[in-house]
RODO-2510 file (C-alpha; in nm, 4 decimals, decimal comma):
residues 161
     n   res          X          Y          Z
     1     m    -1,8655     2,3734    -0,3126
     2     q    -2,0720     2,0591    -0,3498
     3     a    -2,2785     2,1600    -0,0455
     4     a    -2,3775     2,4694    -0,2428
     5     g    -2,4986     2,2489    -0,5283
     6     l    -2,1977     2,3133    -0,7499
     7     r    -2,0193     2,0270    -0,9218
     8     p    -1,6435     2,0463    -0,9579
     9     n    -1,5142     2,0439    -1,3146
    10     d    -1,1745     1,9651    -1,4636
    11     y    -1,0400     2,3113    -1,3739
    12     t    -1,1421     2,2637    -1,0119
    13     y    -0,9873     1,9188    -0,9861
    14     n    -0,6688     2,0286    -1,1648
    15     a    -0,6298     2,3262    -0,9307
    16     l    -0,6663     2,1029    -0,6258
    17     i    -0,4210     1,8434    -0,7560
    18     s    -0,1717     2,1179    -0,8339
    19     a    -0,2155     2,2876    -0,4967
    20     y    -0,1727     1,9649    -0,3021
    21     g     0,1282     1,8755    -0,5147
    22     k     0,2946     2,2107    -0,4553
    23     g     0,2297     2,1641    -0,0861
    24     g     0,4075     1,8290    -0,0851
    25     q     0,0865     1,6377    -0,0173
    26     w     0,1014     1,3760    -0,2923
    27     e    -0,1436     1,1485    -0,1114
    28     r    -0,4127     1,4171    -0,1162
    29     a    -0,3349     1,5019    -0,4787
    30     q    -0,3777     1,1340    -0,5614
    31     g    -0,7052     1,1246    -0,3694
    32     v    -0,8413     1,4199    -0,5659
    33     y    -0,7320     1,2516    -0,8880
    34     e    -0,9121     0,9310    -0,7882
    35     g    -1,2222     1,1362    -0,7056
    36     m    -1,1991     1,3014    -1,0453
    37     k    -1,1923     0,9613    -1,2152
    38     a    -1,4809     0,8336    -1,0040
    39     a    -1,6879     1,1412    -1,0910
    40     g    -1,6294     1,0777    -1,4604
    41     v    -1,4571     1,4111    -1,5150
    42     a    -1,2251     1,4100    -1,8162
    43     r    -0,8543     1,4232    -1,7418
    44     d    -0,6125     1,6179    -1,9621
    45     v    -0,2384     1,6777    -1,9830
    46     i    -0,2713     1,9460    -1,7150
    47     t    -0,4217     1,6887    -1,4799
    48     y    -0,1416     1,4428    -1,5456
    49     g     0,1308     1,7086    -1,5317
    50     s     0,0038     1,8219    -1,1910
    51     l    -0,0225     1,4644    -1,0645
    52     i     0,3259     1,3713    -1,1878
    53     t     0,4654     1,6851    -1,0225
    54     a     0,2904     1,5917    -0,6965
    55     y     0,4554     1,2501    -0,7112
    56     e     0,7886     1,4157    -0,7892
    57     k     0,7631     1,6332    -0,4775
    58     g     0,6806     1,3237    -0,2748
    59     g     0,9720     1,1220    -0,4138
    60     r     0,7310     0,8730    -0,5721
    61     w     0,8924     0,8070    -0,9108
    62     e     0,7092     0,4774    -0,9654
    63     q     0,3692     0,6457    -0,9324
    64     a     0,4884     0,9292    -1,1565
    65     r     0,5810     0,6765    -1,4240
    66     e     0,2450     0,5020    -1,3880
    67     a     0,0582     0,8323    -1,4252
    68     f     0,2657     0,9171    -1,7336
    69     e     0,1875     0,5789    -1,8894
    70     e    -0,1815     0,6129    -1,8012
    71     m    -0,1836     0,9519    -1,9736
    72     k    -0,0428     0,7978    -2,2916
    73     t    -0,2829     0,5032    -2,2724
    74     a    -0,5698     0,7542    -2,2521
    75     g    -0,4544     0,8898    -2,5889
    76     l    -0,2992     1,2094    -2,4545
    77     l     0,0356     1,3071    -2,6013
    78     p     0,3242     1,3943    -2,3721
    79     t     0,4213     1,7597    -2,3539
    80     t     0,7402     1,9337    -2,2500
    81     i     0,5794     1,9927    -1,9104
    82     t     0,4745     1,6314    -1,8498
    83     c     0,8122     1,4970    -1,9654
    84     t     1,0013     1,7469    -1,7524
    85     a     0,7883     1,6539    -1,4506
    86     l     0,8683     1,2856    -1,5093
    87     i     1,2406     1,3626    -1,5436
    88     g     1,2151     1,5522    -1,2134
    89     a     1,0443     1,2570    -1,0468
    90     y     1,3166     1,0234    -1,1700
    91     a     1,5801     1,2681    -1,0476
    92     a     1,4184     1,2791    -0,7031
    93     g     1,4238     0,9002    -0,6954
    94     g     1,7870     0,8670    -0,8040
    95     q     1,6853     0,7170    -1,1383
    96     w     1,9266     0,9047    -1,3664
    97     q     1,9111     0,6456    -1,6467
    98     r     1,5339     0,6731    -1,6672
    99     a     1,5545     1,0529    -1,6551
   100     e     1,8055     1,0499    -1,9384
   101     a     1,5869     0,8153    -2,1456
   102     v     1,2883     1,0520    -2,1167
   103     f     1,5131     1,3462    -2,2047
   104     m     1,6335     1,1688    -2,5194
   105     e     1,2823     1,0538    -2,6124
   106     m     1,1637     1,4142    -2,6071
   107     e     1,3671     1,4762    -2,9218
   108     n     1,1992     1,1813    -3,0955
   109     l     0,8612     1,3236    -2,9970
   110     g     0,9553     1,6642    -3,1382
   111     l     0,9238     1,8295    -2,7979
   112     q     1,1215     2,1398    -2,7090
   113     r     1,3521     2,0933    -2,4122
   114     d     1,3569     2,4073    -2,1998
   115     i     1,5664     2,5319    -1,9088
   116     f     1,3434     2,3425    -1,6644
   117     t     1,4026     2,0203    -1,8578
   118     y     1,7790     2,0688    -1,8473
   119     n     1,7713     2,1571    -1,4778
   120     s     1,5734     1,8426    -1,4008
   121     l     1,8189     1,6279    -1,5955
   122     l     2,1129     1,7961    -1,4232
   123     n     1,9536     1,7205    -1,0869
   124     a     1,9354     1,3552    -1,1898
   125     y     2,3028     1,3552    -1,2838
   126     a     2,4097     1,5460    -0,9726
   127     g     2,3734     1,2399    -0,7539
   128     a     2,5937     0,9901    -0,9352
   129     q     2,6622     1,0857    -1,2927
   130     w     2,7793     1,4441    -1,2741
   131     r     3,0349     1,3940    -1,5514
   132     r     2,7536     1,3092    -1,7927
   133     a     2,6163     1,6575    -1,7403
   134     a     2,9085     1,7959    -1,9374
   135     e     2,8163     1,5677    -2,2274
   136     v     2,4580     1,6919    -2,2579
   137     s     2,4346     1,9133    -2,5629
   138     d     2,3514     2,2808    -2,5130
   139     v     2,4392     2,2777    -2,1434
   140     s     2,6260     2,5935    -2,0467
   141     d     2,9288     2,6146    -1,8201
   142     s     2,7127     2,7668    -1,5464
   143     c     2,4962     2,4547    -1,5475
   144     f     2,8071     2,2391    -1,5108
   145     v     2,9135     2,4494    -1,2123
   146     f     2,5655     2,3914    -1,0672
   147     v     2,6146     2,0151    -1,0949
   148     c     2,9519     2,0388    -0,9245
   149     r     2,7999     2,2366    -0,6392
   150     r     2,5145     1,9875    -0,5986
   151     r     2,7645     1,7034    -0,5939
   152     a     2,9623     1,8778    -0,3202
   153     e     2,6446     1,9441    -0,1200
   154     r     2,5643     1,5748    -0,1276
   155     g     2,9074     1,4919     0,0147
   156     s     3,0587     1,3554    -0,3049
   157     e     3,3749     1,5614    -0,3141
   158     s     3,6006     1,2621    -0,3748
   159     e     3,5966     1,3410    -0,7452
   160     r     3,6643     1,7021    -0,8299
   161     c     3,4839     1,8819    -1,1100
***
């Protein structure tokens, strides 16, 4: 692209970050993000959502948190997507308390929690706090069954659902 005299813009960078993230290549997604910053291209919530998701897929919850905080420092408001991605990153890292805190903060921010948000929180609970899943408001019985199944898959059948 650059060899043809074309300069990448925010859409180009965001697409690359997202693609690398979906492919489980968080290091490359991070590299593209760093290149975006170095080129002086403006970052938006799509950029940060894609980067946080890349970190989630790579099990890098600390970097996901840092990207989320950087987004807020840049004056960008969290969205349902960025919060859900952060909850997912915390879930992947076994950080259920942090995931729960973001979930609760979404209400204070006036953000709608969708099925993806609930699924991410349930994944966080599935590792160690599966009983808390039943306490989350608006969670259906089928979601509770999902948590029980995840708990069994992880070899935690000592406590029955």
